N, C-alpha and C positions, 0 to 999 in steps of 0.2 A: 562602136563595132568596134574602131578596132582598138579599142581600153582591151572588149572582154577578149580577141585575142590576143590581147596582150597577157591578159589573163594569164591563157590555158600554152598548153604544149598538148603536142601529137605524138607518138609515136606508133610507127605503120608498120605491120610485121606482115612480108607478100610470102608467102606456098606455096608452092609451087608441084604439081601433082607428077609422080611416079610417073605414070600412066598413057595424059593424055597430053603434058602440057603445060595444064591450064596454071591462072594463077589466080589466086584470091586474093586480098588484103583484108587482114585485121587493123582495127585503128582503134590504138584507143589514148587517150582524151586524161588529160589532168590541170588542173589547175595548180599556179604556179608557189599557193601555201594553200595552208588548208585551210575547209568551208568551214562556213558558222557554228559556234559551240567544238571550231574542233572538228569538222566530217574531214574521213578520211576523203576530200575530193584529191589528195594531192600525189594521187599514188598507182603508176606504171602497176598493174600484175604482172605474176610471175602468169606465164602464156606456153605451153604442152602445145605444140602440135601434133596432128589430128595423124591417127598410126595410116600406116598402109602395108596391105600383106606380100609382107615378101621385099621386103624395102626401110630401110633405116635414118633415117632424119641428116640431117646434120649438124643439129644440136641438139638435143635433148627436152629443155629449153628456155627462154628464153627466162630471162630473171627479174625478179621483182624492182620496179627498182622509183625511190624516193622522188620525188621530180623535188625543183628548189624555188626559187628567182630566175636564178645561172646557168640550170636544166634550157639544151636543146631541142629544138624540134631530131625524132628520128626512126631510121628505118635499118629495119635487118628482115632480112630472106633466107627460108630455106629452105633448102633441095635437097631429096633424095638419092642412094643411089643403095643400092643389089644388097641382099640381108643376109651376112654370113653368117659361118659359123663362126659357134660365140659371141656376138654379139648383142644377142640382150641376157640380162645374168638369170638365173634359175637360180633356188633353190640358199636363199641369201637373204642379207638385209641392207638395205639403205640405208645412208646415216643422210638426217632430217634434221637441219637446226630451227629452232625459231625468236627470230628477231624480232623487237621495238620498232620503231620508224626513224628510231637514232642509231639503228643500224648495232646497238646493244643486245645479245644471247639472254634471255632471257629465264631457260631454264639450259639443261645439260642435253650435247645431241640426245636423238632419239634414235634408234636402233628398226629402223620398221620392216617385221619381214615382206621376201620379193616370192612367188611362189613359181611351179616349174613352167608353167610360161611367163616367166620374167612383167611378173601384173601386182602393185604395190597399191594398197591399200590407204585414202586418204583418211590419216588418220585424225586424232579428233584435238579440240587445241587442249595446249597444258592446263592445270585445275584455273582457276582464279582470273585465264586469260582468252580474248577466242580471238578466231584469225579478220579482219580486216576485207574485204567487201568476198565473203566464204560463196557469191552467186557465182564470183568469174573461175570459183577454183574447181577440178572436173575432181570426178567426185573416187578415181583411180586413173594409174599413167602407167608407162611403161622404162620397164629401168633397162636404160641401155647402157651401154660397156663403155663409161669412156673414160677418158683422165683419172678423171676431178667427180664421179660420178652422186656427189649430193647435190641435198637439194633446201632448198632455204624459205620458207614462208614470215610475215610478217605479218604478228600479232601484238595487242594491245588491253591491256585491262579493264574489261564491260566500267560500264561509270553506273557508279553505285546508289542504282535510287531507291530510297528510304522509301519505304511502301508502310503504314500506318493501319488501325482499321481496332475503333473502341467493340469490345465485346463487354454485355452487362446480363446480372444475374437479379434476377428480382423477386424476392420471397414474400410473398404474402401470407399477414398473418391474421390469423377470422377470429378477432378478437368477440371478446364477448359486448362489448359495447358499437364493434364492428369491424371490417374489415382496416387492419393499414397496412397498408405499403411499401418495403425498403429496396432501393435500386442499389446494387452495387456496381460500379464496372471501371474496367481494368481496360490495357491498353495496349496489347501483342503489335510485336515492331519486325519488319520484313526490309533484311534489306541485302540488295543485287539479290542473286540466288541462294543468296542462302535459303535453309528452311526458318521460317517465322518463329522467335523470342516470344513462346508465351510465359505471359503472370499467370499469377493467380488468385482468384475471390479468397478473401479472408474467409476466415471461419467470425459464424454470425453468433451472440448470444440473446437466442425471443425474445421476446417480454414478455414474466409470467402474473399472472392479476395475480391478489391474492384470491382464495378457494378454487383456484385452478388451475391443469394441464394440463403442459400443452402434448401434442402429438410426439413433437421433433426437438427438444429444449436446446438443440447447439448443430445451428446449420457448417455444416465438413468444411477446413479447406478445398478450393476447386478448382483444378488448373484449367483453364481458359483453353478452347479454340474457339480460334475465328473463325474458321467453315462450319459450322451453326448457330443452328437457333437458336437464338436471348436461352437461356438456362430459366426456369420454373421453381422454385420451391416456395407450395404451398401449406400451414401452415395449422390446424385445427386445437380448440384446447376443448376439453370436460373438465366440468364442477366436477367438487372431488365430495365424496358422501361426507358426512361429517361424522364421526364417533366417540361415544360416552365419552365425562370427562372422565378428569384421571385428577383424581385428589391428588395431600402430598404423600397419604399415607399409605394410598393402597397402590398395587404393581399398577403395569400399563398394561396386561398385560387378561388386566377386568375379571381377573380371579383372589378367590379375598387366599390369605395361608389361613388353613382351622391348625389351632389347637389338640391338638388327640386328648391331653386333659382338662382341659375346659373341656371340650364337647359332651364329656365324657359326663361334668359338673349339671348339673339343674340350676336352674337360677335359684327358687324358691324349692324348701324343704317341703312338697305336704305336708298335710293333718299323720295321713297313713302310711308313716313310714320310720324306719329303727334306720342309726347313726352304729353300724360292728364295726367293730374297729379291723384292721385291714383287708375290707370289703365297701367301704364308703358306703354309700344308701342305700337299704333294700325298700320295695315298701311289702308292705300287708293291709290288700283294698281293708281285713274283714278286724283289723285291728281294735277298731271306737266296740265296738259288737266284743268281746272278749275283756275289753277292761272293765264292761258296763257288768257285767257274767264277774268277774271278780269281784265289781265293785256293791253285791247286792248282799254274799256274804258278812260282809265290812259289816257292813251299815244291819246288820239284822244282829251282828257279836255283841259293835255297841248297842243293840238297844235291849239286850240282853242283859246286857253287865248292867245299863242304866234302870230297867223295875227289878231289879232283885236285891236293888240299897231304898226301899219309903224313906228310909229316913234322911236328909242333905250332913250330911256330916263334913266338917271346916274341909278348908283344904291345906293337905298333905303331902310332904313327899313322895308316898306311898304313889297318890292318886295321883303326880304327878308322872312319877316312869307310866304308870297305867292308862293314863292320855295319852301315853311318846307312843302306847303300843300298835298305835294304826294307822299312823304314818309310818314305820316301822312296817309293819303287815304290809302297806300299797308295794312301798322296795322292794321287799321281800316276792310279793306274784309278782310288779312289774320282772323284775328279773333275772327269773325262772319261767316268762313266758320269753323276753327275750332271748334265752338259751335255745330253749324249745326251736321256735322260730331258725334259732340258726342252727341246729343239729339236724333240724329236718329241711333247710334247703340244703347242708352237705350232702345227709343222704341221695338228695335227692339230684345231685351232682353224679356224686362215682357210680346210678345208678348204671 
């Protein structure tokens, strides 16, 4: 018991009611050294006396004190007197200092506004700091007109607790041979009261079997959110319809190039056609009949010539010339017929 008493030290604050004269005792207990894990148990927190309408306390507050092994018990008494004009500061600013447990100022002085009733709202702790024993501090207080109207509050840096959380993204590929699942895992980090540091899922190229087209060839990069449920991406596949093979000399559009000059020429010249200079091949369906009609008189002519000579004579040059008449007549007839056909075709063309 003695060891425990020696390890702590008290500060007693006695408040004398200005109306009834009653005394109220407030006891603040602190350890002479910080508590386990550096707990702020060695602090006598700042104390603001209660407000009595029409009265002014003997001191605006009892200052915060850091207790050490050498600190002795303390007794403070607060009394009141009637309020005078200008005892309360209004429509001005109160100077507030923030210090750590070693008495070092951590930020510049804060000028907190004072309203027309002399009330000062408890300010927020500086960024990156927090009040020591905030539950023992008031939400507001009166700014009295004292010689030293400055207020000191102890703050400390909060323990920067590191939080981590794994976030996953599943990519389900419905492959022709069966489903395959790919899982991406990243880690989000949060330090103290800072926002989460959000990593990103990397881009992912899905497998593509030969002959199939995926609905999503690439799963894009995505920022991970630790507050959302795991992300699921599904990829389906569709068979590619086979196309007509393309040869080395055949265009890919499956249309053959047509040469107009070649297209106008038939593969074989029919029997009933005539090659007309500059006009190509012209067909005459009754050509054979016409040739037959021309051949008959020629045959008769040759027969008459032979019958008019009962005596066979030796072959002479004159006979040879006569025997060449038949081919010449045939050629002449053919030329005349061809010219007539061409003339008839031209006449029909200009009608």
